[in-house]
KOLBA-156237 format. One record per residue: x, y, z of N, C-alpha, C in turn. Coordinates in pm, whole numbers, plus 50000, padded with zeros to 5 digits. Example, Ala and Ser with C-alpha at 12.3 -4.5 7.8 and 13.67 -1.06 7.14 Angstrom:
2
513194943150780512304955050780513204967050780/512854977550708513674989450714512905000350787/
REM end
This chain:
350
188875012278528188185012378655189035005478760/188655007378887189415001178996189334985978987/188144980878955187964966278948188824960378837/188884967378724189694962478611191164962478647/191584972778720192994973578760193344962278855/192414959478948192644948479041192744935278968/191834933178869191864920878791193164919578711/193604930778654194854930578577196044927278665/196054932878785197144930178879197124915678922/195904910478944195804896378984196274887178872/195894890578750196314882478634197824882778618/198414894878639199864896078627200554887778736/200024888378856200634880778965200524865778939/199374861478886199204847178854200164843078744/200334852078646201254848978536202684847878587/203094857178673204444856678728204634844278815/203604840278887203684828278972203864815778887/203104815078776203244803578687204644803078626/205144814978587206494815478528207544810578628/207434815078753208444811278852208374796278883/207144790778889207034776378911207654768578796/207414773378675208004766978557209524767978560/210044779878592211494782078595212154773778704/211494772578817212084764878927212114749878897/211184745178814211154730978778212034727778657/212474737878584213234735678462214664730978493/215174720978417216574716778436217554726778377/217054736178296217904746378235217864759178319/218894767278303218964780078374218184790578296/217164795978358216424807178298216864819878368/217154830278289217664842478348217074854878282/217044865978357216604878878304217504889678363/217894899378279218714910678323218084923678274/218674934678316218284947478259218834948378115/218504958678039218954959377899220474959277882/221214963777982222674964077970223304950478001/222554941978070223114929078110223954929878235/223984941478300224824943078419224054941278550/222724941078542221914939178662221034926978642/221114917778734220354905378725218994906878793/217934904378716216584905178773216084891578822/216504880878754216024867578793216974856978738/217174846378820217904834578772217274822378841/217054811978766216364800178819217304791578904/216724782778987217554774379078218554765379005/218314762178878219234753378806220644759078799/220764772378816222094778478812223004772478919/222474770779039223284765379148223754751179117/222864743279057223214729379026224274728578917/224174737078815225094736278702226394743778730/226304756078777227514763978802228174760478936/227384755279030227924752379163228124764979246/227394775679211227504788579281226124792579330/226034797579454224744801579511224144813079432/222804812879414222144823779340222334837279408/222384837079539222544849779611223834856779572/224904848879553226184854779512226084860779372/225354853879283225214858979147224384871779144/223344872279226222524884479231223364896179280/224234893579378225104904279429226204907779329/226664897979251227714900179150227214894579016/226454902378939225794897278819226714891278713/227984895078714228904889678613229744878078668/229324872778783230054861678842230014849378751/228894847778677228784836378585229884836878479/230224849378437231224851178333232624848178385/232854850978513234164847978571234434832978577/233334825078578233494810478582233764804378446/233644812578341233884807378205235354803678190/235594792678123236964787878100237814798978037/239044800978085239884811778030240024811277878/240034799277820240184798177675238954803177601/237794803777669236554808177604236114822077647/236744827577753236204839477817236184851677724/237254854477654237264866377567236164865777463/235974854077404234924852577302233534854877362/233294849477482231984851077545231774865477591/232794871777645232684885877686232334894677567/232974892277455232704900177335231254898577291/230784885977288229404883277247228414889577344/228734889577474227844895377576227744910477559/228874916977531228854931577510228084934977383/228264927177278227564929877153226054928177169/225644919977265224224917677288223524930077344/224284940077391223674952277441222934959577331/223334957577203222714964777091221304959777062/221144946477052219834941277014219314930377108/220054927377213219594917577310219824903077272/220334900477152220534886677106221904881477151/221914869377203223144863277254223084848277228/224144842877173224174828477144225634823977153/225914815577251227304811177269227354797377332/228384789877293228734777377359230064779577428/230154775377554231384777677628231494767577743/232674766977798232934758377912232994766678039/232534760878148232664767378278233454758378372/234154764578466234894757278568234174759078700/233704748178758232974748678883233934749879003/233434754679114234294755679234234864742179278/234144731179248234634717979289235664712179192/236044720079089237044715578993236464709178868/235164706778868234534700778751234384710778637/234174705578519233984714078401232674710178334/231944720078287230694717678215230694725578084/230034719977986229794727077859228394733477867/228284746077823227044753577831226644758777692/225374757577659224804764577543223894775277598/224214787977571223534799477631222914807777520/221594809377525220884817077422220104828277491/220314840777447219604852277502218784859277396/217764866577440216854873377347216354886377411/215934896077329215434908677384213984907277429/213604914477533212214915377579211784929877558/210804931977470210444945477424209144950377486/209034963677497207754969477540206874971977418/205764978577437204814980777327205414989277216/206404997577249207035006177148208244999477083/208524987077119209664979977059210994983177123/210964989077242212194992377314212564980677406/213854977477410214304966577497214194970877643/213404963477718213244966677860213954956177946/214164944677891214884934077960215564925077857/216514917177910217104906377830216834893277902/216364883577829216084870677889216874859877816/216964848377880217684837577812217584824377885/218194814577821218184800977874219574794977852/220154789777961221464783177954221294768377984/221774759977894221584745477906222934738477923/222944728878012224144720478031224194710377916/225194711477828225304702477713226554693677725/227004691777849228224683777870228074669677814/226944663277841226724649577792226704649177640/226064659177578226004659577432227394661477372/228194669977436229564672177386230404659477399/230214652177510230944639577527230534629577421/229234629277388228754620177283229334624077148/229414637077121230014641776995231484637576986/232174638877100233584635177102233764620277076/232904612077141232984597577119232674594076974/231684600876918231314598076779232464601676685/233094613276710234224617276626235364607276637/235614602476760236664592576781236344579676707/235094575176718234694562676651234774564076500/234364575576447234444577776302235894577876256/236764584176338238174584076304238754570076304/238394562176405238874548276412238334540076296/237044542376262236454534976151237144538476020/237384551475999238074555675877239464549475868/240164549475981241514543775984241474528775958/240494521976018240414507476002240024503675860/239124511375799238744508675660239944510275569/240734520775590241944522675509242904510875526/243084506475650243964495075673243454482475607/242124480375614241534468475552241704468875401/241454480475342241624481775197243074479475157/243994484475239245404482175210245734467275217/245164460275315245404445875328244834438475208/243614441875167242984435375051243804437974925/244274450274909245104453674793246374445274791/247004444074908248234436074917247944421374888/246834416174941246474402274914246264399974765/245594409474700245344407974556246644407974478/247534417274510248814418074437249654405574458/249774401174584250604389574612250004376774554/248684375674558248034363874500248234363674350/248084375074286248274375874141249724372774103/250654377074187252074374974157252444360174156/251744352374238252084338074245251164329374159/250194335574090249254327874009249884322873880/250934329773836251584325673711250824330373589/251194325073472250544329273347250054317373266/249804306173333249304294373264247824296073232/247264286173163245864287073121244914287673240/245274281273350244394281273467244774291773570/245584301573529246054311673624244904319773683/243954323973598242854332173648241944324573744/241484312373709240674304873808241424302473939/242734299673931243514297274051243624310174134/243844321274065243894334074135242594336874208/241464334974139240164337874199239904328874321/240254316074307240024306774419240884310374539/242174313174515243074316474626242704329774690/242394339574605242064352974656240764352374737/239784345074687238514343874761238724337174896/239524326674899239774319675026240444328975126/241394337175081242074346375172241134357375219/240274362175130239314372375171238324366875273/237904354375254236974348275350237624346775488/238904343275489239614342475617239674356075683/240004366275606240034379875659238654383875710/237624380075636236254383275677235884376575809/236274363775826235974356975952236684363676069/237924368176045238634375476149237944388476184/237474395676082236754408176106235454405676181/234734395076144233484391976214233744389576363/234804382376391235134379276531235484392076608/236284400676546236684413176612235494422576628/234634423076528233454431676537232554427376651/232404414176669231584409076779232144413176915/233424416076919234084420377043234424435177040/233694442776957233874457276943235334461276920/236044453076847237434455776808238354457876927/238074450877036238974451277152240014440177145/239924431777041240834420577027240064407477028/240784396377039240164383077041241134373277102/240604362077148241474351877204242144344077091/243324338877118244054330977018243244318576979/242584312277075241784300377045240654303676947/239964314776968238854318576880239354321776739/240484328976733241034332376602241474319776527/242134310576598242574298176534241384290076482/240334289376563239144281976520238474288576400/238424301976399237804308976287238624307276159/239944308676171240804307676053240814293475995/240744283576082240854269576039239494262676028/238414270576032237074264976027236834255775907/237274259475786237024250475672237654236775690/238844236075744239534223275763238964215675883/238574222875987237984216176102236614210276068/235844217375982234544212175941234714199275861/235714199175774235954187375692236384175575776/237064178375889237594167575972236694164176090/235514170976096234654169376214234194154876234/233984147676122233484133976133234594123776152/235824128276148236944118976158237364117076304/237804105176334238284102376469239564094076458/240664098176516240814111076586240864122776488/240674135076541240714146876456242084148476394/242104152276267243374153876197244004167376225/243214176876273243744190176303243304193676444/244254195176535243914197776675244514210876722/243794217476813244224230376870244304228977021/245354234677080245494233677226246424244777276/246004251277384246834261477444246074269277550/246774276577635246134284377742245454296777686/244724303477773244074316077734245134326177693/244904332377578245884342177525245104352477446/245274365277482244494375977418245354383077314/244744385477196245444391777085244864405677057/245724415077025245284428076976244714426076835/243884435476785243254433676654244234430576540/245334437876531246294435176423246924421376437/247224417476558247774404076582246774393476540/245514395576574244474385776542244344383776391/244284394676316244124393476171245384387376107/246544391376156247794385876102247884370876124/247554366376245247614351976274246544344276198/245364350276179244304343576103244784340575961/245384350575897245874348575760247034338675759/247904339175861249044329975866248574315475881/247614312975969247104299375989246384294475863/245704303475796245064299675669246104295075567/247214302475556248254298775461248894285475498/249124283275627249724270675670248794258975638/247494260675663246544249875636246414247475485/246414258275408246324256775263247524248975210/248714252475259249924245575215249914230875258/249404228375381249334214475428248364206175344/247314212675294246334205675212246904202575073/247694211675020248254209774885249484200774886/250364202974982251674196374976252054188675103/251344191175214251794185775342250894175075400/250794175075532250144164275605248684162475567/247984173375540246554172075511246284167375369/247344165075291247164159575156247004144375159/247194138375277247044123975292246054120875403/245284109875389244274106675491244864104375629/246084099075637246684096375768247444108275825/247524119175752248284130875799247604138075914/248414143876002247914150976118248584164676130/247854174176188248414187376219248074190676363/249084194176440248894198476578249284213176589/248354221276643248614235476666248624237476817/249774241076872249944242777016250564256477045/250134262377152250784274877196250964274477347/252044280877391252374280877533253114293577569/253034297277696253724309177745255214306377759/256004316877734257454315777750257954327877827/259234327777858259834338777936259674352077863/259634362677942259544375977884258164379477833/257114373177889255724375577849255464372177703/256254363077650256094358877511255244346277503/254714343777385253954331677356254554325277231/254724312077236255224304777120254104295777067/253724298176941252734289776873253474280676777/253194267776786253864257976701252854250876612/253174250476484252384243076385253224230876346/252774219176382253544206976357252734197176272/253294193376158252654183676070253344170076084/252584159376063253134145776063252244136875977/252844125975928252074116475849251844120375706/252474130875662252324135075524253434129775436/253514134175313254594130075224255924135675272/257044129975228258354135575267258434150375233/258984157775326259024172375311260324176675244/260184185875153261344192075089261194207175095/262294213775120262244228375123261874233674986/261024243974977260624249374847261804255674775/261764254774642262824260774561262574275674541/261344279974561261034294374551260024297974659/260044310674695259154315474800257814319774740/256734313274785255394317174741254794327474834/253504330174813252814340274895252874336675043/252564324075076252534319975216253864321675286/254944317675220256264318875282256634333375306/256384341875206256704356175222255854362475332/254584358475335253704364175435254154360375576/254524347675595254964342975727256284349175768/257234349675678258584354275712258694369375724/257964376675640258114391275637256904398575694/255724394975647254534402375688254074399775830/254074386975872253524383576002254264390076119/255604389876124256294396376237255914411076253/255704417976140255324432076148253934433676211/253034424176184251694424976240251674421076388/252564412176428252564407376566253264416776663/254124425576611254744435476697256214432876726/256864442376796258294441376826258654428376898/259794422876861260274410676925259704397976867/258814398976769258194387176711259144380376612/258944367576594259774360076500259004348076447/259404343376329258804331576267259934322576218/259904310076260260894300276215260164288776144/260684284976029260084273775954261134262975933/260764250675964261684239275954261084228675861/261824225475756261344215875656261964202175682/261664196575800262164183175833261444172875747/262144162375709261564152675616260314146075673/260254143975806259114136975865257904145975885/258094159375869256954168275884257354182875897/256654191275826256924205675831256574211075970/257354220976015257124227176145257344242176134/256424249876192256564264476200256404268676344/257274277576390257204282776527257064297976519/256004303076579255704317476577255784322576719/256684331976744256894337376878256514352076878/255724356176978255274370176983254834373577125/254674386477149254194391177280252724395077264/251794387977327250364390877311249944403377388/248734407977358248174419077433247854414477575/247804423977668247564420477809246094417877838/245214422377748243784420477771242994428177668/241644427677677240814434777580241204449377571/241294454377448241724468077428241274472877292/241314486177276241144492077144242534494777092/242854488676981244224489376932244544503176881/245734508176912246224520776858247184517476746/246704519376624247494515776508248144528176449/249154525976370249754536776294249394534776149/249224545776077248804544775938249894538475855/
REM end
């Protein structure tokens, strides 16, 4: 009847009005074309915001959106768009280049719109800006790669510590307890260094913080003594992650040796740790002992000596050096290196 036709037309108009209001408010691009995809029937305002192209231009040139696709993605997207003529289905991720020079990542999904007989009368779809999600994926992949690399490096360090500690433990009756005690102490030092770097998101650490963390067991023991038997002093100096861990282990070895054989083996013994800037953007850290027993050069190189002379310069970087002086009045070690310029994410090599 005429009344029914009028009601149906009114319902259709209301439905189309609701759809357009929804499409205009959507942050995603909603689009409709003819079955071939060559004639554009509708595109929502979000197209202008994401593509940076006026809708009027797209309506006049329906494939203008495709011309904006990144050249590296265009052939793949064109192929998928042509194949969609068969069943109306389209699903692609691609990059677009905006007129202002910006680039966006797009996830574009199309579907067929069928009549009562199942014939495709239109193609519809939704294109979403996924640039932020892609950036998050990239950051996550980078972080996972850095984590994997750092875990491998840490395991390699622990393996080296175990081998070197075992090599110097000897084969006496107390070799195993000595190995366990030394290995545990070195692992704890490494752990304190890792805790410090983790708190700073592995951008590095200050030399003062690393020295305090590495020497915490000895500083705690001397906290009640006056004057302090172990003192630290120096200007602000920032270390890259590898430098920080290398120096932490080196200071631990120096303190351990001082406790067993040097200044800290006697109540009146003192250790001064000082660092200062030198020419060429270098820093010189000096470990000076006094008040201990007469010093004699070792007859054989233990773990600490090998670590300081060979391992530490490699961790501190090019131009680094370590000098050890066994003066009778007190052992002295001088460590020279070029520190990092500021907080950073270290680029290591495997």
